[in-house]
N, C-alpha and C positions, 0 to 999 in steps of 0.2 A: 763727726757723729759716730756713735758706737756701731759696731756691726750688728745687723738685724738678727734677731732670733725668732723662732717660731713658737707661738703659744696659742692655744685654741681660744676662740671667742673673738667677737667683734672688736671690742675696745683694745684688746691686746693687739689685734691686727692693726687697729688705729694707732696704737702706740708705735708699732713697727713702722707705720707710714709717717707719723708725725715726727717722732724722735729719731726713728731709725730708717723707715722705708716710706718714702712719699708715695702718694697715689693721686694721679690727676683725674679730676672728675671728667668723665666721658672722653678722656684723651689716651691714645695709645701711641707707642713709639717703636721704631725699628731703626737701628743704626747700621749703615752700610758704608764701610770704608771702601771706596772704589778706585780702580786703577786704570790708567791708560797711558801714560805718555813717556816723555823723555827720560824719566827716572829709572826705567827698567835696567839699563846697563850700568847705572851708578856713575856714569860720566856726564856731568853737567856742571854748569857754573854754580857758585855758592848761592846766588839769589834766585835760581830757578825753582819753581814750585813743582814738586813731584806729585804724581798720582799713583805710582806704583813704587813701593819701597820694601826693603827686606823686613823692616819691622814697622807695622802700621802705628800711627798715633792712637792713643786711647785715653778715655776719661780716667783720671786717677781714682783707683778703687774698683775699676772694671765696669762692665755693663750694668750690673745691679745697682751700683752707686750712681750711675748716670740716670737710670730710671727713677731712682729715689729723688735726685735733684729735679728732674723734669716734673715728676709728680707733685713735688712740694711747691714748685714755682709757676707752672703753667696754669692759666686761668681761662676758662672758656669765656670769650667776650660776651657781655650781657646782650648787646645788640645782635650778635650772631645767634644767640639763643632765641631772641624775639623773632628774628627773621627765619629761623630754622635752617641755618646755613651749616653745612658740614663738609668734610672732605679732607684730602691729604695735602700737606704743604711739603714741598721738596726744597730743602735749604742746603746751600753749599757754603762752605767757609774754608779758610786756610788755617791749619794748625802750624804756628810758626816754630822756629828752632827753639824758642823758649817755652813753648806750649800755650802761648796766648792765642786766642781765636781772632782772626782778622778777616776782613772782606766778606762779611756775612751777607749773603744775598739769597733771595727766593728765586729758584729756577722755575718753579711752577707751583701755583696754588689756586684754591677755589674762590677766594675772596680776600680783599685787602684786610678785613678785620682779623681773619685767621692768620694771614701771612704776617701781619705786623706783630701778632702775639708770639708766633713762633720765633721771629727774629729777635724780639725783645728778650725772651728767655735765653736764647743761645748767646746773645751778647753779654748777659750777666754771668755766664758760666765761669767757674774758676779755671785756672790753667790746666791743660791736659799734659800727659806725658808725650813729648814730641816723637814724631816718626824718625827712624834712623836708616841711613844708607851707608854701608861699609863702616858701621860703627859710629858714624857722625850724625848728630841731630840736623835734620833738614826740614824745610817747610813742605807740608803735604796738603793737598786738596782733599776735602772730606765731604761726603754727602750724608744728610740726616733727614729721612722722611718722618714727619709727625702727622698722625691721623687724628682729626677732631671728629668725634662721632656723637651725634645727638642722642640724648636719653630717650627712652620710650615716653609717650605721653602719659600723664597721671590719670587716675581713675576718673570716669565721667560721673556726672550727677552733682547735685547741690552740695556745697561745702558747709558743714555745720560749724557754727562758731563755737570755740572752746568755752566751757563753763568758767574756767579760771585761766588767766594769763599769768604764768609764773613770774617771780621777781627777776629783775635784770640789773647788772652792774651799771652804774652811771658811767657813760663813756664807752660802753659796750665791751666786747671781748678783748680788744687791744688794751683798753685801760685796766681791766682786771688783770691781764697777764703782766703788765708793767708793775702793778701793785704787788703781785705775788713774787716777781723777780726781786723787788726791793726788800721784801720782808721775809723771804725764805732763809731759814738757818739750816743749811744742809748738815745732817749728822756727820761727824768726822769719820766714823768707821765706814759709813757708806761711801763717802767722798774718796776716802783712801783706796777703796776697792773699786771705785768707779761704778758703783751699783746704781742702776737706774730703775725707775718704777712708775707704773701708771696707777694713780690713786683716784678713786671716786669719792669726792667730798660732797656731802649734802649740806647746802647752805640754807639755814632757816632765817628768814627775814620777816620782821613784824610789819604791821600796817603803816608804820612811820618810816619805813625804809632803813631800819637799823638791823644790822646783822646780829642775831642773838645767839647763834651757834654755827659752827662749821665742823661737822662730824665726818671723819673718814669712814666710809662703809666697807671698802675692801681695796686691795691693791694687788697688782700682778707684775711680774717681771724681774724682781730683784733677787729672789731666793737663790737662783743658781750662781749669782755673782758674789754672794756673801759667804763668809767662812762658815763651815759646818762644825764648829768647835763647841756647840752648846750656846753660843751667843746669838745665833742667827735669828731666833724668834724675837729677842729683844731688839736687835738691830732693825728688823723689819718693822716692828712697832714704832721705833724711833722715826723711821721714814714716814710712816702713816701720820704720826703726830706732827711732824714737821710740815706736812702738806696742810693739815688743818690749821696749824698755828699761823701759817703764812697769810691767811685771810684777815688776820688782825695785825696791827691796828685797823679798825674797820674801814673798809672802802665803802663809799656811798652807794646805795642801792635804790632802785625804783621798786616800790612794793608790788606785790601781786595785785592783779585787778580782777575783781569778781563783780559782775553786773555793772561795770563801769566805775566801781568804787575801790579805793585802796583796801587791801586785805592782807592778812598774814599768809605766808606761803613758803614753799621750799623748792629748790632746784638742785639737781645733781650736776656737779662740775667735774669733768675728767681733767686731772692735773698730771702732766708728765714731769717727773723729777729726773733731771739729766745729771747723772753722776760724773760725766766727763767735765761738764762746765760748772756743776754745782748750782744749777739754776732751775727755775720752774717754767714750764711752757704750757700753753693750751693748744688744742688741735686746730691748726689754721684752716683746714679745708672743710671742717664741719662747722655749721652754724649752731653754736651752743645757745644763742639767745636770739632766734629769728623773730621778725616782727609778727609773723603768724605761725604758731607751732603746728606741727603735724597733728591731724585729727582723724579719727576713724570714720570710714564711710558709714553713714547711718547714725553716728554719734556714739558717745561713751556707753550708753545703756545697751545698745546693740553689741558693742564690743565685749562688755562685761558678761552679757548673756551668752555670747559664744564661748567665752572662757569657762563660765560655770557649766555649760552644757557638755563641754569636751574634757573637763578635768576628771581624772580618776584617782581616787586615793590609793596610793601604793599599799599592797598588802603588808609588806614589812613595816612601813611607817605606822599603819593602823595597829599592828601587833605591839609595836613599841610605844604606842600612844604619842607619836611625834607630831607636833603641830606648830604652826607659825606662818609668817609671811615671807615668801620668796620674792625678791625684786629682780626682774630681768630687764636689762638694758638692751635695746635692739635698734639697729641702724634703720633709718627710713630714707631711701634715696630719692632723687629728684622725680622719679616716676611713682613714688609711693610704695615701692617694694620693700618688704621687711627682710633683713638678712643679718647674719653674724651676731646672733643673740648671745649674751653672756650674763651669768648670774652675778649681781653686785651685792646682793644680800642673801646669804645662804641660810638654810635651816638644816637640811640633811641631804646626803647624796640622792636618796630616793625622791624626795620632794623637789629638789633642784632639777633632776632629770625630767620629772613630770611637767614642771613649768616650762622647760625648754621644748619638750615635745609639743605641748599645746601652742606655744609661740610659733613653732614651725608650720602649724596648720592655719595660721591667721591670714586673712585676706589683705591685699594692699590697702594703704591709707591715703588720704589726701596729704601730699607732702607739705613740709613747712614752706613758707614764702618769705622772701626778702625783696622788697621793692617790686612786688607782684610777680616775681620769678620763683619757680620751684628751686629749693636748695636742699642739700644733704643735711640731715639732722638726726636726732635720736629721740626715742621715747622710753620711759620707764614703766614697765607693766607690773603691777602688784598681783601676786597669786596668794590668796589666803587659804590655808589648809586648817580647818577646824573640825575636831571630832565632837559630834553632838550626842 
């Protein structure tokens, strides 16, 4: 995975989590290589397990890389969420002379559900850089505490059913990702420079479940990696176009549902273009197509009323007669909190900034649901600026 870079806004942060920096839902980690025993003097048999060495073992890539791995692979067990179980799991394992992890055991943990998940993920870890004593690789005992923390409870009150359920790919998120991987034609210039990009593609699906258009709205992340010799703009456009083209030949879709009947509709799909592998990925820890989408408390009308009441037309935009629709994509976590908004359809800096300002004032929503459990998702908020 390429090294993580910092770019403002939620989905660029999501890009950093998915493609480059994982983020565990409600999970925090702290790594402690601890020391105690016979290895302090450096005189021991070859098969002895050290706890103190001159050079401690470490996850290749460092602590940040280990957090990325844990964040991408740890999953809060659904039954633990239902039972509201949380706590810290203390796991011990041996980093062998070759860097493989052996004898993974739970020293202490709050519940078997959390204990088993911590052990599962550690057993899947790639090899570490082994510890060394007197310049020689040796097996070392290592302790890793992993904290599972429950999210806050979502807003109280009745949940209003959405007016429209957006279209979904047949087979779900995994099936669409496999389709994109098979059909992506990574631009040669971007692949050569290992330029990666997060692209927001709007998929328009008719009432028969046919994809009629896949339009890239915007993209982030590749500009710094591409050459600045005058070709950058064209190369960036090639990446955007490649993301849209990967949706065809058409993958089967379930049409949108309006009042229980098939309808035409659209959905925004964040596509991660990985320049290192030349492939396309979707964000694994965000539910792009939940069974129940996030909905505003009080319904859409109340949400749009709040937006209209708080929007202020920027003076500079009025003077220049600038108008149009700004689309803001915002994360909705398992507690319904809105955060990390980013503009995916821009009109002008002033109007974009105003849309983001109002988004920051908005109240929590009812979170998306999957199998009756709250899940992390996103919504797209349209801000229409019109001069009358």
